[in-house]
Biopython code that builds the backbone (N, CA, C, O; Angstrom):
import numpy as np
from Bio.PDB.StructureBuilder import StructureBuilder

atoms = [
    (1, "MET", "N", (-2.548, 83.921, -63.723)),
    (1, "MET", "CA", (-2.192, 82.482, -63.579)),
    (1, "MET", "C", (-2.480, 81.769, -64.794)),
    (1, "MET", "O", (-3.587, 81.760, -65.332)),
    (2, "LYS", "N", (-1.449, 81.167, -65.217)),
    (2, "LYS", "CA", (-1.304, 80.469, -66.570)),
    (2, "LYS", "C", (-2.277, 79.141, -66.484)),
    (2, "LYS", "O", (-2.983, 78.848, -67.448)),
    (3, "PHE", "N", (-2.276, 78.460, -65.440)),
    (3, "PHE", "CA", (-3.000, 77.134, -65.318)),
    (3, "PHE", "C", (-4.126, 77.453, -64.193)),
    (3, "PHE", "O", (-3.895, 78.181, -63.227)),
    (4, "ASP", "N", (-5.270, 76.870, -64.415)),
    (4, "ASP", "CA", (-6.309, 76.959, -63.373)),
    (4, "ASP", "C", (-6.228, 75.760, -62.342)),
    (4, "ASP", "O", (-6.895, 74.732, -62.463)),
    (5, "PHE", "N", (-5.403, 75.988, -61.392)),
    (5, "PHE", "CA", (-5.162, 74.962, -60.417)),
    (5, "PHE", "C", (-6.243, 74.317, -59.673)),
    (5, "PHE", "O", (-6.191, 73.133, -59.339)),
    (6, "LEU", "N", (-7.305, 75.164, -59.390)),
    (6, "LEU", "CA", (-8.556, 74.748, -58.731)),
    (6, "LEU", "C", (-9.336, 73.624, -59.566)),
    (6, "LEU", "O", (-9.858, 72.655, -59.014)),
    (7, "LYS", "N", (-9.363, 73.834, -60.887)),
    (7, "LYS", "CA", (-10.046, 72.854, -61.781)),
    (7, "LYS", "C", (-9.251, 71.561, -61.860)),
    (7, "LYS", "O", (-9.811, 70.535, -62.246)),
    (8, "LEU", "N", (-7.935, 71.568, -61.502)),
    (8, "LEU", "CA", (-7.202, 70.230, -61.483)),
    (8, "LEU", "C", (-7.460, 69.438, -60.183)),
    (8, "LEU", "O", (-7.229, 68.229, -60.166)),
    (9, "MET", "N", (-7.893, 70.026, -59.185)),
    (9, "MET", "CA", (-7.936, 69.320, -57.920)),
    (9, "MET", "C", (-8.658, 67.926, -58.011)),
    (9, "MET", "O", (-9.720, 67.734, -58.604)),
    (10, "ASP", "N", (-7.946, 67.011, -57.355)),
    (10, "ASP", "CA", (-8.427, 65.538, -57.264)),
    (10, "ASP", "C", (-8.495, 64.844, -58.748)),
    (10, "ASP", "O", (-9.157, 63.818, -58.905)),
    (11, "LYS", "N", (-7.847, 65.396, -59.726)),
    (11, "LYS", "CA", (-7.843, 64.803, -61.057)),
    (11, "LYS", "C", (-6.404, 64.266, -61.280)),
    (11, "LYS", "O", (-5.428, 64.845, -60.802)),
    (12, "LYS", "N", (-6.316, 63.184, -61.992)),
    (12, "LYS", "CA", (-5.075, 62.512, -62.384)),
    (12, "LYS", "C", (-4.560, 63.390, -63.499)),
    (12, "LYS", "O", (-5.317, 63.720, -64.412)),
    (13, "ILE", "N", (-3.354, 63.763, -63.458)),
    (13, "ILE", "CA", (-2.689, 64.657, -64.501)),
    (13, "ILE", "C", (-1.429, 64.154, -64.990)),
    (13, "ILE", "O", (-0.771, 63.320, -64.369)),
    (14, "LYS", "N", (-1.091, 64.640, -66.073)),
    (14, "LYS", "CA", (0.429, 64.472, -66.687)),
    (14, "LYS", "C", (0.922, 65.814, -66.657)),
    (14, "LYS", "O", (0.353, 66.686, -67.313)),
    (15, "LEU", "N", (2.010, 66.081, -65.898)),
    (15, "LEU", "CA", (2.745, 67.284, -65.939)),
    (15, "LEU", "C", (4.141, 67.244, -66.447)),
    (15, "LEU", "O", (4.910, 66.356, -66.077)),
    (16, "ILE", "N", (4.475, 68.125, -67.237)),
    (16, "ILE", "CA", (5.741, 68.244, -67.847)),
    (16, "ILE", "C", (6.457, 69.550, -67.307)),
    (16, "ILE", "O", (5.936, 70.659, -67.422)),
    (17, "ASP", "N", (7.759, 69.329, -66.675)),
    (17, "ASP", "CA", (8.233, 70.663, -66.166)),
    (17, "ASP", "C", (9.173, 71.219, -67.208)),
    (17, "ASP", "O", (9.384, 70.654, -68.281)),
    (18, "ASP", "N", (9.731, 72.364, -66.833)),
    (18, "ASP", "CA", (10.570, 73.173, -67.760)),
    (18, "ASP", "C", (11.763, 72.589, -68.379)),
    (18, "ASP", "O", (12.280, 73.029, -69.406)),
    (19, "VAL", "N", (12.235, 71.439, -67.616)),
    (19, "VAL", "CA", (13.410, 70.690, -68.259)),
    (19, "VAL", "C", (13.090, 69.360, -68.829)),
    (19, "VAL", "O", (13.958, 68.546, -69.143)),
    (20, "GLY", "N", (11.695, 69.148, -68.965)),
    (20, "GLY", "CA", (11.134, 67.922, -69.711)),
    (20, "GLY", "C", (11.060, 66.793, -68.846)),
    (20, "GLY", "O", (11.084, 65.687, -69.386)),
    (21, "HIS", "N", (10.967, 66.868, -67.513)),
    (21, "HIS", "CA", (10.593, 65.705, -66.674)),
    (21, "HIS", "C", (9.083, 65.493, -66.753)),
    (21, "HIS", "O", (8.312, 66.448, -66.849)),
    (22, "ILE", "N", (8.686, 64.254, -66.710)),
    (22, "ILE", "CA", (7.334, 63.875, -66.823)),
    (22, "ILE", "C", (6.992, 63.342, -65.525)),
    (22, "ILE", "O", (7.632, 62.432, -64.996)),
    (23, "PHE", "N", (5.804, 64.004, -64.915)),
    (23, "PHE", "CA", (5.167, 63.429, -63.658)),
    (23, "PHE", "C", (3.641, 63.054, -63.920)),
    (23, "PHE", "O", (2.863, 63.808, -64.505)),
    (24, "ILE", "N", (3.333, 61.903, -63.460)),
    (24, "ILE", "CA", (1.856, 61.534, -63.501)),
    (24, "ILE", "C", (1.336, 61.275, -62.101)),
    (24, "ILE", "O", (1.865, 60.411, -61.401)),
    (25, "GLY", "N", (0.358, 61.967, -61.694)),
    (25, "GLY", "CA", (-0.283, 61.846, -60.276)),
    (25, "GLY", "C", (-1.539, 62.530, -60.269)),
    (25, "GLY", "O", (-2.170, 62.843, -61.279)),
    (26, "VAL", "N", (-1.898, 62.763, -58.996)),
    (26, "VAL", "CA", (-3.216, 63.339, -58.704)),
    (26, "VAL", "C", (-2.885, 64.695, -58.113)),
    (26, "VAL", "O", (-2.052, 64.811, -57.214)),
    (27, "ALA", "N", (-3.567, 65.748, -58.644)),
    (27, "ALA", "CA", (-3.449, 67.079, -58.124)),
    (27, "ALA", "C", (-4.061, 67.092, -56.790)),
    (27, "ALA", "O", (-5.214, 66.695, -56.626)),
    (28, "ASP", "N", (-3.236, 67.589, -55.705)),
    (28, "ASP", "CA", (-3.663, 67.398, -54.341)),
    (28, "ASP", "C", (-3.817, 68.658, -53.736)),
    (28, "ASP", "O", (-4.460, 68.690, -52.686)),
    (29, "GLY", "N", (-3.280, 69.871, -54.263)),
    (29, "GLY", "CA", (-3.416, 71.069, -53.535)),
    (29, "GLY", "C", (-2.659, 71.957, -54.246)),
    (29, "GLY", "O", (-1.927, 71.609, -55.173)),
    (30, "TYR", "N", (-2.811, 73.270, -53.806)),
    (30, "TYR", "CA", (-2.131, 74.348, -54.375)),
    (30, "TYR", "C", (-1.858, 75.446, -53.358)),
    (30, "TYR", "O", (-2.454, 75.380, -52.283)),
    (31, "GLU", "N", (-0.980, 76.491, -53.599)),
    (31, "GLU", "CA", (-0.675, 77.448, -52.861)),
    (31, "GLU", "C", (-0.744, 78.700, -53.656)),
    (31, "GLU", "O", (-0.247, 78.733, -54.781)),
    (32, "ASP", "N", (-1.395, 79.842, -53.079)),
    (32, "ASP", "CA", (-1.465, 80.985, -53.920)),
    (32, "ASP", "C", (-0.350, 81.985, -53.603)),
    (32, "ASP", "O", (0.331, 81.801, -52.594)),
    (33, "PRO", "N", (-0.114, 83.079, -54.438)),
    (33, "PRO", "CA", (0.961, 84.066, -54.161)),
    (33, "PRO", "C", (0.949, 84.685, -52.744)),
    (33, "PRO", "O", (1.992, 84.914, -52.131)),
    (34, "GLU", "N", (-0.241, 84.934, -52.272)),
    (34, "GLU", "CA", (-0.342, 85.444, -50.966)),
    (34, "GLU", "C", (0.236, 84.593, -49.761)),
    (34, "GLU", "O", (0.636, 85.056, -48.693)),
    (35, "ASN", "N", (0.205, 83.294, -50.126)),
    (35, "ASN", "CA", (0.579, 82.437, -49.076)),
    (35, "ASN", "C", (2.006, 81.774, -49.360)),
    (35, "ASN", "O", (2.493, 81.065, -48.479)),
    (36, "SER", "N", (2.632, 81.960, -50.454)),
    (36, "SER", "CA", (3.936, 81.356, -50.714)),
    (36, "SER", "C", (5.016, 82.443, -50.467)),
    (36, "SER", "O", (4.849, 83.629, -50.751)),
    (37, "GLU", "N", (6.155, 81.918, -49.902)),
    (37, "GLU", "CA", (7.242, 82.937, -49.640)),
    (37, "GLU", "C", (7.724, 83.666, -50.706)),
    (37, "GLU", "O", (8.204, 84.772, -50.458)),
    (38, "ASP", "N", (7.689, 83.218, -51.989)),
    (38, "ASP", "CA", (8.223, 84.017, -53.146)),
    (38, "ASP", "C", (7.171, 84.649, -54.014)),
    (38, "ASP", "O", (7.461, 85.269, -55.037)),
    (39, "GLY", "N", (5.829, 84.460, -53.541)),
    (39, "GLY", "CA", (4.793, 85.256, -54.304)),
    (39, "GLY", "C", (4.460, 84.555, -55.660)),
    (39, "GLY", "O", (3.974, 85.176, -56.606)),
    (40, "LEU", "N", (4.737, 83.288, -55.690)),
    (40, "LEU", "CA", (4.390, 82.390, -56.855)),
    (40, "LEU", "C", (3.217, 81.471, -56.619)),
    (40, "LEU", "O", (2.879, 81.231, -55.460)),
    (41, "TRP", "N", (2.576, 80.941, -57.642)),
    (41, "TRP", "CA", (1.634, 79.831, -57.497)),
    (41, "TRP", "C", (2.324, 78.586, -57.485)),
    (41, "TRP", "O", (3.265, 78.346, -58.243)),
    (42, "TYR", "N", (1.856, 77.754, -56.604)),
    (42, "TYR", "CA", (2.520, 76.416, -56.480)),
    (42, "TYR", "C", (1.361, 75.319, -56.576)),
    (42, "TYR", "O", (0.247, 75.489, -56.079)),
    (43, "LEU", "N", (1.730, 74.242, -57.232)),
    (43, "LEU", "CA", (0.751, 72.961, -57.303)),
    (43, "LEU", "C", (1.425, 71.798, -56.755)),
    (43, "LEU", "O", (2.575, 71.472, -57.049)),
    (44, "ASN", "N", (0.633, 71.164, -55.916)),
    (44, "ASN", "CA", (0.989, 69.899, -55.239)),
    (44, "ASN", "C", (0.493, 68.699, -56.039)),
    (44, "ASN", "O", (-0.705, 68.609, -56.305)),
    (45, "VAL", "N", (1.324, 67.821, -56.411)),
    (45, "VAL", "CA", (0.932, 66.586, -57.041)),
    (45, "VAL", "C", (1.330, 65.397, -56.328)),
    (45, "VAL", "O", (2.519, 65.253, -56.045)),
    (46, "ASP", "N", (0.413, 64.465, -55.982)),
    (46, "ASP", "CA", (0.780, 63.251, -55.407)),
    (46, "ASP", "C", (1.278, 62.193, -56.511)),
    (46, "ASP", "O", (0.453, 61.591, -57.199)),
    (47, "VAL", "N", (2.552, 62.009, -56.639)),
    (47, "VAL", "CA", (3.105, 61.117, -57.624)),
    (47, "VAL", "C", (3.519, 59.763, -57.035)),
    (47, "VAL", "O", (4.372, 59.744, -56.148)),
    (48, "PRO", "N", (2.953, 58.616, -57.489)),
    (48, "PRO", "CA", (3.379, 57.418, -57.078)),
    (48, "PRO", "C", (4.888, 57.088, -57.230)),
    (48, "PRO", "O", (5.485, 57.357, -58.273)),
    (49, "ASP", "N", (5.469, 56.521, -56.207)),
    (49, "ASP", "CA", (6.959, 56.197, -56.175)),
    (49, "ASP", "C", (7.691, 57.329, -56.250)),
    (49, "ASP", "O", (8.852, 57.117, -56.599)),
    (50, "PHE", "N", (7.386, 58.592, -56.019)),
    (50, "PHE", "CA", (8.080, 59.743, -55.976)),
    (50, "PHE", "C", (7.770, 60.505, -54.618)),
    (50, "PHE", "O", (8.648, 60.860, -53.832)),
    (51, "GLY", "N", (6.447, 60.706, -54.448)),
    (51, "GLY", "CA", (5.922, 61.356, -53.322)),
    (51, "GLY", "C", (5.291, 62.626, -53.642)),
    (51, "GLY", "O", (4.770, 62.666, -54.756)),
    (52, "LEU", "N", (5.205, 63.824, -52.824)),
    (52, "LEU", "CA", (4.575, 64.899, -53.060)),
    (52, "LEU", "C", (5.435, 65.826, -53.881)),
    (52, "LEU", "O", (6.518, 66.213, -53.441)),
    (53, "LEU", "N", (4.985, 66.188, -55.050)),
    (53, "LEU", "CA", (5.737, 67.188, -55.940)),
    (53, "LEU", "C", (5.165, 68.501, -55.619)),
    (53, "LEU", "O", (3.947, 68.626, -55.747)),
    (54, "ASN", "N", (5.822, 69.432, -55.246)),
    (54, "ASN", "CA", (5.433, 70.848, -54.961)),
    (54, "ASN", "C", (6.215, 71.692, -56.071)),
    (54, "ASN", "O", (7.408, 71.948, -55.908)),
    (55, "ILE", "N", (5.586, 72.077, -57.090)),
    (55, "ILE", "CA", (6.143, 72.747, -58.199)),
    (55, "ILE", "C", (5.634, 74.207, -58.415)),
    (55, "ILE", "O", (4.436, 74.419, -58.229)),
    (56, "SER", "N", (6.401, 75.163, -58.769)),
    (56, "SER", "CA", (5.850, 76.625, -59.023)),
    (56, "SER", "C", (5.291, 76.625, -60.414)),
    (56, "SER", "O", (5.676, 75.827, -61.269)),
    (57, "GLU", "N", (4.419, 77.495, -60.612)),
    (57, "GLU", "CA", (3.897, 77.684, -61.912)),
    (57, "GLU", "C", (4.971, 77.965, -63.066)),
    (57, "GLU", "O", (4.897, 77.424, -64.169)),
    (58, "PRO", "N", (5.912, 78.807, -62.723)),
    (58, "PRO", "CA", (6.924, 78.996, -63.843)),
    (58, "PRO", "C", (7.703, 77.780, -64.257)),
    (58, "PRO", "O", (8.225, 77.735, -65.370)),
    (59, "GLU", "N", (7.804, 76.728, -63.341)),
    (59, "GLU", "CA", (8.456, 75.590, -63.735)),
    (59, "GLU", "C", (7.686, 74.670, -64.575)),
    (59, "GLU", "O", (8.281, 73.738, -65.115)),
    (60, "ILE", "N", (6.316, 74.842, -64.758)),
    (60, "ILE", "CA", (5.501, 73.993, -65.384)),
    (60, "ILE", "C", (5.436, 74.293, -66.956)),
    (60, "ILE", "O", (5.168, 75.425, -67.360)),
    (61, "LYS", "N", (5.683, 73.271, -67.787)),
    (61, "LYS", "CA", (5.683, 73.606, -69.261)),
    (61, "LYS", "C", (4.250, 73.379, -69.712)),
    (61, "LYS", "O", (3.649, 74.153, -70.457)),
    (62, "SER", "N", (3.702, 72.157, -69.159)),
    (62, "SER", "CA", (2.328, 71.785, -69.702)),
    (62, "SER", "C", (1.656, 70.951, -68.666)),
    (62, "SER", "O", (2.346, 70.425, -67.792)),
    (63, "ILE", "N", (0.392, 70.792, -68.694)),
    (63, "ILE", "CA", (-0.277, 69.959, -67.813)),
    (63, "ILE", "C", (-1.569, 69.402, -68.795)),
    (63, "ILE", "O", (-2.202, 70.151, -69.539)),
    (64, "GLU", "N", (-1.810, 68.051, -68.657)),
    (64, "GLU", "CA", (-2.755, 67.425, -69.335)),
    (64, "GLU", "C", (-3.615, 66.531, -68.213)),
    (64, "GLU", "O", (-3.111, 65.792, -67.368)),
    (65, "VAL", "N", (-4.982, 66.774, -68.409)),
    (65, "VAL", "CA", (-5.818, 65.980, -67.580)),
    (65, "VAL", "C", (-6.018, 64.576, -68.113)),
    (65, "VAL", "O", (-6.504, 64.404, -69.231)),
    (66, "LEU", "N", (-5.650, 63.559, -67.327)),
    (66, "LEU", "CA", (-5.890, 62.261, -67.878)),
    (66, "LEU", "C", (-7.196, 61.709, -67.549)),
    (66, "LEU", "O", (-7.590, 60.814, -68.296)),
    (67, "ASN", "N", (-7.981, 62.074, -66.543)),
    (67, "ASN", "CA", (-9.201, 61.670, -66.195)),
    (67, "ASN", "C", (-10.194, 62.876, -65.898)),
    (67, "ASN", "O", (-9.731, 63.850, -65.304)),
    (68, "GLY", "N", (-11.444, 62.871, -66.249)),
    (68, "GLY", "CA", (-12.412, 63.833, -66.008)),
    (68, "GLY", "C", (-12.480, 64.721, -64.941)),
    (68, "GLY", "O", (-13.409, 65.524, -64.864)),
]
sb = StructureBuilder()
sb.init_structure("model")
sb.init_model(0)
sb.init_chain("A")
sb.init_seg("    ")
for serial, (resi, resn, name, xyz) in enumerate(atoms, 1):
    if name == "N":
        sb.init_residue(resn, " ", resi, " ")
    sb.init_atom(name, np.array(xyz, "f"), 0.0, 1.0, " ", f" {name:<3s}", serial, name[0])
structure = sb.get_structure()
């Protein structure tokens, strides 16, 4: 796993996806490869004015924690 999703839980983050879209929200949950249909890690981010973003790890270019 490239990112430690567990350490991101309940933190406000800035996520940039593989095509350059920027999402700012609170890391809300994750899904491990054993429980996902395609065997990938997924991160859930609650993004204001967007809703719940469910994004696979390969689609994530970078993650920055905005608060502790």
